[in-house]
mmCIF file of the C-alpha atoms, coordinates in Angstrom:
data_MODEL
# 
_entry.id   MODEL 
# 
loop_
_atom_site.group_PDB 
_atom_site.id 
_atom_site.type_symbol 
_atom_site.label_atom_id 
_atom_site.label_alt_id 
_atom_site.label_comp_id 
_atom_site.label_asym_id 
_atom_site.label_entity_id 
_atom_site.label_seq_id 
_atom_site.pdbx_PDB_ins_code 
_atom_site.Cartn_x 
_atom_site.Cartn_y 
_atom_site.Cartn_z 
_atom_site.occupancy 
_atom_site.B_iso_or_equiv 
_atom_site.pdbx_formal_charge 
_atom_site.auth_seq_id 
_atom_site.auth_comp_id 
_atom_site.auth_asym_id 
_atom_site.auth_atom_id 
_atom_site.pdbx_PDB_model_num 
ATOM 1   C CA . MET A 1 1   ? 0.040   0.077  -0.050  1.00 0.00 ? 1   MET A CA 1 
ATOM 2   C CA . ASP A 1 2   ? 2.830   2.366  0.758   1.00 0.00 ? 2   ASP A CA 1 
ATOM 3   C CA . THR A 1 3   ? 4.473   1.858  -2.591  1.00 0.00 ? 3   THR A CA 1 
ATOM 4   C CA . ARG A 1 4   ? 1.208   2.561  -4.289  1.00 0.00 ? 4   ARG A CA 1 
ATOM 5   C CA . PHE A 1 5   ? 0.766   5.727  -2.672  1.00 0.00 ? 5   PHE A CA 1 
ATOM 6   C CA . LYS A 1 6   ? 4.177   6.746  -3.194  1.00 0.00 ? 6   LYS A CA 1 
ATOM 7   C CA . THR A 1 7   ? 3.921   5.718  -7.086  1.00 0.00 ? 7   THR A CA 1 
ATOM 8   C CA . LEU A 1 8   ? 0.466   8.234  -7.039  1.00 0.00 ? 8   LEU A CA 1 
ATOM 9   C CA . ALA A 1 9   ? 2.207   10.904 -5.202  1.00 0.00 ? 9   ALA A CA 1 
ATOM 10  C CA . LEU A 1 10  ? 5.322   10.570 -7.759  1.00 0.00 ? 10  LEU A CA 1 
ATOM 11  C CA . ALA A 1 11  ? 2.939   10.518 -10.844 1.00 0.00 ? 11  ALA A CA 1 
ATOM 12  C CA . GLY A 1 12  ? 1.013   13.620 -9.254  1.00 0.00 ? 12  GLY A CA 1 
ATOM 13  C CA . LEU A 1 13  ? 4.279   15.379 -8.578  1.00 0.00 ? 13  LEU A CA 1 
ATOM 14  C CA . PHE A 1 14  ? 5.319   14.936 -12.231 1.00 0.00 ? 14  PHE A CA 1 
ATOM 15  C CA . GLY A 1 15  ? 1.851   15.842 -13.732 1.00 0.00 ? 15  GLY A CA 1 
ATOM 16  C CA . LEU A 1 16  ? 2.187   19.077 -11.782 1.00 0.00 ? 16  LEU A CA 1 
ATOM 17  C CA . MET A 1 17  ? 5.760   19.642 -13.110 1.00 0.00 ? 17  MET A CA 1 
ATOM 18  C CA . SER A 1 18  ? 4.480   19.474 -16.844 1.00 0.00 ? 18  SER A CA 1 
ATOM 19  C CA . ILE A 1 19  ? 1.781   21.751 -15.960 1.00 0.00 ? 19  ILE A CA 1 
ATOM 20  C CA . GLY A 1 20  ? 4.138   24.393 -14.530 1.00 0.00 ? 20  GLY A CA 1 
ATOM 21  C CA . GLN A 1 21  ? 6.331   23.958 -17.842 1.00 0.00 ? 21  GLN A CA 1 
ATOM 22  C CA . ALA A 1 22  ? 3.280   24.176 -19.932 1.00 0.00 ? 22  ALA A CA 1 
ATOM 23  C CA . GLN A 1 23  ? 2.177   27.512 -18.173 1.00 0.00 ? 23  GLN A CA 1 
ATOM 24  C CA . ALA A 1 24  ? 5.846   28.934 -18.470 1.00 0.00 ? 24  ALA A CA 1 
ATOM 25  C CA . SER A 1 25  ? 5.878   28.360 -22.118 1.00 0.00 ? 25  SER A CA 1 
ATOM 26  C CA . SER A 1 26  ? 2.676   30.023 -22.569 1.00 0.00 ? 26  SER A CA 1 
ATOM 27  C CA . LEU A 1 27  ? 3.822   32.838 -20.741 1.00 0.00 ? 27  LEU A CA 1 
ATOM 28  C CA . ASP A 1 28  ? 7.058   32.962 -22.854 1.00 0.00 ? 28  ASP A CA 1 
ATOM 29  C CA . SER A 1 29  ? 4.872   33.104 -25.884 1.00 0.00 ? 29  SER A CA 1 
ATOM 30  C CA . MET A 1 30  ? 2.736   35.570 -24.490 1.00 0.00 ? 30  MET A CA 1 
ATOM 31  C CA . LYS A 1 31  ? 5.594   38.110 -23.666 1.00 0.00 ? 31  LYS A CA 1 
ATOM 32  C CA . ASP A 1 32  ? 7.101   37.225 -27.083 1.00 0.00 ? 32  ASP A CA 1 
ATOM 33  C CA . LYS A 1 33  ? 3.759   38.345 -28.872 1.00 0.00 ? 33  LYS A CA 1 
ATOM 34  C CA . ALA A 1 34  ? 3.625   41.564 -26.796 1.00 0.00 ? 34  ALA A CA 1 
ATOM 35  C CA . GLY A 1 35  ? 7.374   42.158 -27.515 1.00 0.00 ? 35  GLY A CA 1 
ATOM 36  C CA . ASP A 1 36  ? 6.382   42.008 -31.104 1.00 0.00 ? 36  ASP A CA 1 
ATOM 37  C CA . MET A 1 37  ? 3.396   44.344 -30.693 1.00 0.00 ? 37  MET A CA 1 
ATOM 38  C CA . LEU A 1 38  ? 5.456   47.053 -29.028 1.00 0.00 ? 38  LEU A CA 1 
ATOM 39  C CA . SER A 1 39  ? 8.274   46.874 -31.706 1.00 0.00 ? 39  SER A CA 1 
ATOM 40  C CA . GLY A 1 40  ? 5.714   47.016 -34.621 1.00 0.00 ? 40  GLY A CA 1 
ATOM 41  C CA . GLY A 1 41  ? 5.978   43.285 -35.207 1.00 0.00 ? 41  GLY A CA 1 
ATOM 42  C CA . GLY A 1 42  ? 2.872   41.420 -35.642 1.00 0.00 ? 42  GLY A CA 1 
ATOM 43  C CA . SER A 1 43  ? 1.359   43.770 -38.097 1.00 0.00 ? 43  SER A CA 1 
ATOM 44  C CA . GLY A 1 44  ? 3.031   43.817 -41.396 1.00 0.00 ? 44  GLY A CA 1 
ATOM 45  C CA . GLU A 1 45  ? 1.551   47.564 -41.975 1.00 0.00 ? 45  GLU A CA 1 
ATOM 46  C CA . GLY A 1 46  ? 2.997   48.512 -38.534 1.00 0.00 ? 46  GLY A CA 1 
ATOM 47  C CA . THR A 1 47  ? 6.151   47.408 -39.027 1.00 0.00 ? 47  THR A CA 1 
ATOM 48  C CA . SER A 1 48  ? 6.475   48.693 -42.617 1.00 0.00 ? 48  SER A CA 1 
ATOM 49  C CA . LEU A 1 49  ? 5.192   52.258 -41.224 1.00 0.00 ? 49  LEU A CA 1 
ATOM 50  C CA . LEU A 1 50  ? 7.629   52.504 -38.359 1.00 0.00 ? 50  LEU A CA 1 
ATOM 51  C CA . SER A 1 51  ? 10.605  51.231 -40.424 1.00 0.00 ? 51  SER A CA 1 
ATOM 52  C CA . THR A 1 52  ? 9.780   53.692 -43.284 1.00 0.00 ? 52  THR A CA 1 
ATOM 53  C CA . LEU A 1 53  ? 9.253   56.681 -40.780 1.00 0.00 ? 53  LEU A CA 1 
ATOM 54  C CA . SER A 1 54  ? 12.439  55.892 -38.516 1.00 0.00 ? 54  SER A CA 1 
ATOM 55  C CA . SER A 1 55  ? 14.542  55.367 -41.642 1.00 0.00 ? 55  SER A CA 1 
ATOM 56  C CA . GLY A 1 56  ? 14.067  59.181 -42.897 1.00 0.00 ? 56  GLY A CA 1 
ATOM 57  C CA . SER A 1 57  ? 13.018  58.049 -46.143 1.00 0.00 ? 57  SER A CA 1 
ATOM 58  C CA . PHE A 1 58  ? 9.407   58.919 -45.759 1.00 0.00 ? 58  PHE A CA 1 
ATOM 59  C CA . ASN A 1 59  ? 8.261   61.944 -47.614 1.00 0.00 ? 59  ASN A CA 1 
ATOM 60  C CA . PRO A 1 60  ? 4.652   63.326 -46.958 1.00 0.00 ? 60  PRO A CA 1 
ATOM 61  C CA . GLY A 1 61  ? 2.342   63.210 -50.024 1.00 0.00 ? 61  GLY A CA 1 
ATOM 62  C CA . SER A 1 62  ? 0.689   66.805 -48.811 1.00 0.00 ? 62  SER A CA 1 
ATOM 63  C CA . LEU A 1 63  ? 1.080   68.960 -45.883 1.00 0.00 ? 63  LEU A CA 1 
ATOM 64  C CA . THR A 1 64  ? -2.771  68.917 -45.374 1.00 0.00 ? 64  THR A CA 1 
ATOM 65  C CA . ASN A 1 65  ? -2.586  65.137 -45.046 1.00 0.00 ? 65  ASN A CA 1 
ATOM 66  C CA . LEU A 1 66  ? 0.323   65.411 -42.509 1.00 0.00 ? 66  LEU A CA 1 
ATOM 67  C CA . THR A 1 67  ? -1.925  68.200 -40.672 1.00 0.00 ? 67  THR A CA 1 
ATOM 68  C CA . GLY A 1 68  ? -4.818  65.832 -40.798 1.00 0.00 ? 68  GLY A CA 1 
ATOM 69  C CA . VAL A 1 69  ? -2.847  62.723 -39.429 1.00 0.00 ? 69  VAL A CA 1 
ATOM 70  C CA . ILE A 1 70  ? -1.449  65.017 -36.544 1.00 0.00 ? 70  ILE A CA 1 
ATOM 71  C CA . SER A 1 71  ? -5.179  65.764 -35.734 1.00 0.00 ? 71  SER A CA 1 
ATOM 72  C CA . TYR A 1 72  ? -6.281  62.172 -35.878 1.00 0.00 ? 72  TYR A CA 1 
ATOM 73  C CA . CYS A 1 73  ? -3.392  61.341 -33.444 1.00 0.00 ? 73  CYS A CA 1 
ATOM 74  C CA . GLN A 1 74  ? -4.392  63.830 -31.139 1.00 0.00 ? 74  GLN A CA 1 
ATOM 75  C CA . GLU A 1 75  ? -8.327  63.056 -31.029 1.00 0.00 ? 75  GLU A CA 1 
ATOM 76  C CA . ASN A 1 76  ? -7.218  59.296 -30.721 1.00 0.00 ? 76  ASN A CA 1 
ATOM 77  C CA . GLY A 1 77  ? -5.125  60.255 -27.771 1.00 0.00 ? 77  GLY A CA 1 
ATOM 78  C CA . TYR A 1 78  ? -1.764  59.143 -29.301 1.00 0.00 ? 78  TYR A CA 1 
ATOM 79  C CA . LEU A 1 79  ? -0.376  63.019 -29.310 1.00 0.00 ? 79  LEU A CA 1 
ATOM 80  C CA . ASP A 1 80  ? -1.137  65.477 -26.685 1.00 0.00 ? 80  ASP A CA 1 
ATOM 81  C CA . SER A 1 81  ? -1.410  68.953 -26.854 1.00 0.00 ? 81  SER A CA 1 
ATOM 82  C CA . THR A 1 82  ? 2.054   69.810 -27.562 1.00 0.00 ? 82  THR A CA 1 
ATOM 83  C CA . ALA A 1 83  ? 1.762   68.519 -31.109 1.00 0.00 ? 83  ALA A CA 1 
ATOM 84  C CA . ASP A 1 84  ? -0.170  71.802 -31.735 1.00 0.00 ? 84  ASP A CA 1 
ATOM 85  C CA . VAL A 1 85  ? 3.222   73.082 -32.357 1.00 0.00 ? 85  VAL A CA 1 
ATOM 86  C CA . ALA A 1 86  ? 3.806   70.657 -35.202 1.00 0.00 ? 86  ALA A CA 1 
ATOM 87  C CA . LYS A 1 87  ? 0.318   71.168 -36.492 1.00 0.00 ? 87  LYS A CA 1 
ATOM 88  C CA . ASN A 1 88  ? 0.664   74.958 -36.581 1.00 0.00 ? 88  ASN A CA 1 
ATOM 89  C CA . GLN A 1 89  ? 3.894   74.850 -38.101 1.00 0.00 ? 89  GLN A CA 1 
ATOM 90  C CA . VAL A 1 90  ? 2.523   72.890 -41.152 1.00 0.00 ? 90  VAL A CA 1 
ATOM 91  C CA . MET A 1 91  ? -0.475  75.103 -41.191 1.00 0.00 ? 91  MET A CA 1 
ATOM 92  C CA . GLU A 1 92  ? 1.489   78.226 -41.349 1.00 0.00 ? 92  GLU A CA 1 
ATOM 93  C CA . GLN A 1 93  ? 3.752   76.596 -44.361 1.00 0.00 ? 93  GLN A CA 1 
ATOM 94  C CA . LEU A 1 94  ? 0.284   76.129 -45.946 1.00 0.00 ? 94  LEU A CA 1 
ATOM 95  C CA . GLY A 1 95  ? -0.728  79.714 -45.406 1.00 0.00 ? 95  GLY A CA 1 
ATOM 96  C CA . VAL A 1 96  ? -3.765  79.040 -43.464 1.00 0.00 ? 96  VAL A CA 1 
ATOM 97  C CA . SER A 1 97  ? -4.658  79.807 -40.307 1.00 0.00 ? 97  SER A CA 1 
ATOM 98  C CA . SER A 1 98  ? -7.097  77.147 -39.654 1.00 0.00 ? 98  SER A CA 1 
ATOM 99  C CA . GLU A 1 99  ? -7.506  73.568 -40.409 1.00 0.00 ? 99  GLU A CA 1 
ATOM 100 C CA . PRO A 1 100 ? -8.357  72.924 -43.790 1.00 0.00 ? 100 PRO A CA 1 
ATOM 101 C CA . THR A 1 101 ? -11.482 70.705 -43.357 1.00 0.00 ? 101 THR A CA 1 
ATOM 102 C CA . ASP A 1 102 ? -12.747 70.817 -46.761 1.00 0.00 ? 102 ASP A CA 1 
ATOM 103 C CA . ASP A 1 103 ? -9.400  69.518 -48.436 1.00 0.00 ? 103 ASP A CA 1 
ATOM 104 C CA . SER A 1 104 ? -9.476  65.593 -49.256 1.00 0.00 ? 104 SER A CA 1 
ATOM 105 C CA . ASP A 1 105 ? -5.771  64.984 -48.183 1.00 0.00 ? 105 ASP A CA 1 
ATOM 106 C CA . TYR A 1 106 ? -6.957  66.478 -44.991 1.00 0.00 ? 106 TYR A CA 1 
ATOM 107 C CA . GLN A 1 107 ? -9.771  64.531 -44.544 1.00 0.00 ? 107 GLN A CA 1 
ATOM 108 C CA . GLN A 1 108 ? -8.179  61.221 -45.245 1.00 0.00 ? 108 GLN A CA 1 
ATOM 109 C CA . GLY A 1 109 ? -5.566  62.436 -42.544 1.00 0.00 ? 109 GLY A CA 1 
ATOM 110 C CA . LEU A 1 110 ? -8.328  62.913 -40.217 1.00 0.00 ? 110 LEU A CA 1 
ATOM 111 C CA . SER A 1 111 ? -9.417  59.283 -40.768 1.00 0.00 ? 111 SER A CA 1 
ATOM 112 C CA . GLY A 1 112 ? -6.152  58.162 -40.032 1.00 0.00 ? 112 GLY A CA 1 
ATOM 113 C CA . ILE A 1 113 ? -4.518  57.499 -43.611 1.00 0.00 ? 113 ILE A CA 1 
ATOM 114 C CA . LEU A 1 114 ? -1.031  58.693 -44.219 1.00 0.00 ? 114 LEU A CA 1 
ATOM 115 C CA . GLN A 1 115 ? -0.027  59.592 -47.623 1.00 0.00 ? 115 GLN A CA 1 
ATOM 116 C CA . GLY A 1 116 ? 3.435   59.398 -48.756 1.00 0.00 ? 116 GLY A CA 1 
ATOM 117 C CA . GLU A 1 117 ? 5.117   59.810 -52.317 1.00 0.00 ? 117 GLU A CA 1 
ATOM 118 C CA . ASP A 1 118 ? 4.090   56.289 -53.324 1.00 0.00 ? 118 ASP A CA 1 
ATOM 119 C CA . GLN A 1 119 ? 2.900   54.875 -50.046 1.00 0.00 ? 119 GLN A CA 1 
ATOM 120 C CA . THR A 1 120 ? -0.446  55.007 -48.002 1.00 0.00 ? 120 THR A CA 1 
ATOM 121 C CA . PHE A 1 121 ? -0.611  53.692 -44.513 1.00 0.00 ? 121 PHE A CA 1 
ATOM 122 C CA . ASN A 1 122 ? -3.794  53.517 -42.146 1.00 0.00 ? 122 ASN A CA 1 
ATOM 123 C CA . LEU A 1 123 ? -2.995  54.502 -38.666 1.00 0.00 ? 123 LEU A CA 1 
ATOM 124 C CA . ALA A 1 124 ? -6.407  53.365 -37.695 1.00 0.00 ? 124 ALA A CA 1 
ATOM 125 C CA . SER A 1 125 ? -5.472  49.328 -38.235 1.00 0.00 ? 125 SER A CA 1 
ATOM 126 C CA . LEU A 1 126 ? -2.697  49.795 -36.097 1.00 0.00 ? 126 LEU A CA 1 
ATOM 127 C CA . GLY A 1 127 ? -2.655  48.863 -32.408 1.00 0.00 ? 127 GLY A CA 1 
ATOM 128 C CA . ASP A 1 128 ? -2.369  51.572 -29.620 1.00 0.00 ? 128 ASP A CA 1 
ATOM 129 C CA . GLN A 1 129 ? 1.337   50.958 -29.090 1.00 0.00 ? 129 GLN A CA 1 
ATOM 130 C CA . VAL A 1 130 ? 2.058   51.059 -32.445 1.00 0.00 ? 130 VAL A CA 1 
ATOM 131 C CA . GLY A 1 131 ? -0.138  54.012 -33.246 1.00 0.00 ? 131 GLY A CA 1 
ATOM 132 C CA . GLU A 1 132 ? 1.245   56.011 -30.407 1.00 0.00 ? 132 GLU A CA 1 
ATOM 133 C CA . LYS A 1 133 ? 4.870   55.567 -31.612 1.00 0.00 ? 133 LYS A CA 1 
ATOM 134 C CA . ALA A 1 134 ? 3.870   56.172 -35.234 1.00 0.00 ? 134 ALA A CA 1 
ATOM 135 C CA . CYS A 1 135 ? 2.061   59.424 -34.258 1.00 0.00 ? 135 CYS A CA 1 
ATOM 136 C CA . GLY A 1 136 ? 5.108   60.765 -32.401 1.00 0.00 ? 136 GLY A CA 1 
ATOM 137 C CA . MET A 1 137 ? 7.134   59.582 -35.509 1.00 0.00 ? 137 MET A CA 1 
ATOM 138 C CA . VAL A 1 138 ? 4.851   61.791 -37.854 1.00 0.00 ? 138 VAL A CA 1 
ATOM 139 C CA . ALA A 1 139 ? 4.941   64.950 -35.541 1.00 0.00 ? 139 ALA A CA 1 
ATOM 140 C CA . ASP A 1 140 ? 8.861   64.715 -35.345 1.00 0.00 ? 140 ASP A CA 1 
ATOM 141 C CA . LYS A 1 141 ? 8.805   64.560 -39.196 1.00 0.00 ? 141 LYS A CA 1 
ATOM 142 C CA . ALA A 1 142 ? 6.234   67.273 -39.496 1.00 0.00 ? 142 ALA A CA 1 
ATOM 143 C CA . MET A 1 143 ? 8.574   69.529 -37.244 1.00 0.00 ? 143 MET A CA 1 
ATOM 144 C CA . SER A 1 144 ? 11.844  68.379 -39.535 1.00 0.00 ? 144 SER A CA 1 
ATOM 145 C CA . PHE A 1 145 ? 9.794   69.101 -42.832 1.00 0.00 ? 145 PHE A CA 1 
ATOM 146 C CA . VAL A 1 146 ? 8.619   72.428 -41.829 1.00 0.00 ? 146 VAL A CA 1 
ATOM 147 C CA . GLY A 1 147 ? 12.248  73.333 -40.351 1.00 0.00 ? 147 GLY A CA 1 
ATOM 148 C CA . GLY A 1 148 ? 11.213  73.154 -36.709 1.00 0.00 ? 148 GLY A CA 1 
# 
């Protein structure tokens, strides 16, 4: 009887150990996925956008679109009011004193569509972390584009 109890206890112990390993493996997998999301991985468009913006090779299709994208980013909480400086400088470059709401490029930007020379990115399709990172890069690009 004592041997049977030891065998059952040992089997139970091995079972618990395998569950612990499975959970650790699952946690590692979740950690890797979270890291991918934060770095822009896991979303082909997010990775491509962040890569393009960080390389410095992105040239905005129009300043009005850039203004709309900055407004989109602010409305979605990705940029705070300090981004108004970038937006105002872009509008000054355009020679307008208010947001060009009747412009189609602005409207696309306002819906999260960032236009480049031969590229279009939909910020609305990105997760929050990637969207926030992309919006910060867009604001930086706007400042450098207008000489700020």
